[in-house]
N, C-alpha and C positions, 0 to 999 in steps of 0.2 A: 506622566504619572499613569500607572496601570488602572484601568477601569475595573470596578468590582462587578463581576458577572453573576453574583448571587451565590447561594450556598451549594448549588448543584455543580459549580466549577471549583475544583479544589486548588488549582494552580493557575491563577489569572494570567501571570506573565507567559507561561508556556502556551496557554490558550490563545492569547493575542498574537504571539509569535507565529503559531501555526496558521491562524486565520490570515495573517499578513502574507504568508507564503502560499495561500490559496486553498488550504484545507477546508472542507465543509465544517459547519458548526458541530455536527455530530462527531466527525472524526477528530476535530480539535479537542472537543470535550473528553472523548474517550481516552486520547493520548495524555492530555493534561492531568486527568484524574488518575490514570495509571502511574504517571511519574510521581504524583503526590502520595501515592500509597506505598508505605514502607515495605509491605509484603510482596509487592509486584516489582518486577525488574524488566520493563519493556525493552530496554536496550540489549538485553541478553537473549531475547526471544528471536525466533526467525533465523533466516540465513542457512537453513539446513537442507534445502531442496537442491537437487542436482542442477548445475548450470545448464541453461538452454543450449549452449554450444556443445555440451557433452551428450546431449540427447540425440536420438535418431530423428530423421525427418518424419517418420511415421508417428513417433511419440509426440512431436510438436504438432502434427496434424490432429492427433487425438485431442490434445489440450485445446487447440484452436476451435475444434468442433464443440468441446464442452462449454466453452465460454461464448460461442456464437460469432466467431470472426467471419465476416463475409469475404468471399473471394479467395478463401484459403486453398482451394484445389488448384489454383493457378500460380500459387506462390512457391518460390524456391525456399530453401532452408533459412537463408539470411532474412528474407522477407517475412517468413513466419516468426522468426525471433523478434524482429522489429515490431510486428503486429501484436505479438503477445506482450511485449514490454510496454507498449503504448496503449493498450486496451483499457 
C-alpha cells in the first residue's frame, strides 16, 4: 500500500517509485508533482541538447570546466564524455 506523503506530494506512487530508484526527496517530489499536474508534460521536455559525441573536445572541455570536473585537462574525449555523464 502506498504511503500518504501529505498534501505537498501530489502523486504518492510516483514519489515512492523515484525514491526507491535513488532520487533525492526534492527531486522525487518535483517529478511526482509535475506528473500529477495536467498542464505540465515532463516526459516531453528535455532531450534537445546536442549529443556529447557530436561535440568537439574543446566544447566538452568548456562544459567540464563550467561544472567543475577535476582532472579534465588530462582527459581524452571519451573520458570527458564519461565524466560529464556521471557528474
